[in-house]
C-alpha positions, -999 to 999 in steps of 0.1 A, spaced: 1 -1 2 12 39 -7 4 51 28 24 21 47 52 31 63 87 19 50 105 -13 68 133 14 76 104 37 94 92 3 109 126 -8 125 128 26 139 95 26 151 101 -8 170 134 2 182 116 31 199 90 10 213 117 -12 227 133 16 245 101 25 261 94 -12 270 62 -6 254 61 -46 242 23 -41 228 30 -9 206 58 -36 194 37 -66 189 9 -40 169 40 -33 145 54 -72 136 23 -76 113 32 -40 92 73 -53 91 59 -84 80 42 -66 49 69 -43 48 92 -72 44 77 -91 15 83 -57 -8 122 -61 0 122 -100 -8 130 -82 -49 148 -51 -36 184 -50 -51 200 -17 -40 227 -33 -16 230 1 6 195 0 15 197 -37 24 224 -30 46 210 -5 67 178 -27 68 200 -54 79 221 -28 106 190 -18 123 176 -54 125 207 -60 140 203 -30 165 166 -39 174 180 -75 181 204 -63 206 184 -46 224 155 -71 230 183 -95 239 194 -71 264 157 -66 276 152 -103 279 187 -103 299 174 -75 322 141 -92 326 156 -121 338 179 -107 363 150 -88 374 131 -121 384 163 -135 401 165 -102 424 128 -107 430 137 -143 442 168 -132 463 142 -107 480 112 -131 485 138 -159 497 156 -134 518 125 -125 537 115 -161 541 149 -168 561 186 -168 559 203 -187 529 243 -194 540 261 -220 517 290 -244 525 325 -254 514 316 -264 484 292 -235 473 260 -256 477 233 -234 489 220 -241 526 186 -224 534 182 -220 569 149 -204 571 122 -214 593 127 -249 595 160 -251 603 165 -271 640 183 -237 654 149 -221 653 130 -246 667 151 -249 692 139 -210 702 
């Protein structure tokens, strides 16, 4: 369609959505990008293809970083939850040893 944004514009919009953590907006842009990329299949302009690849790789790197951030936040929440439930220590071999509410020391008192 004439009024559809170019693939480069869509990739830029996606990048902006990633940076804002607007994943709903990102999902809404995916079908637009798919349609726009159908027209790119026959494109022979090497400079434009290189630009598109660069923007796609930039978005991929941002999404991978966002995924790492979400996983790190999940681990941190788990650590905080575990800390609220009781003391956690590690043995000489680095194995986790929970000293929570069920430890023999807390039962003695």
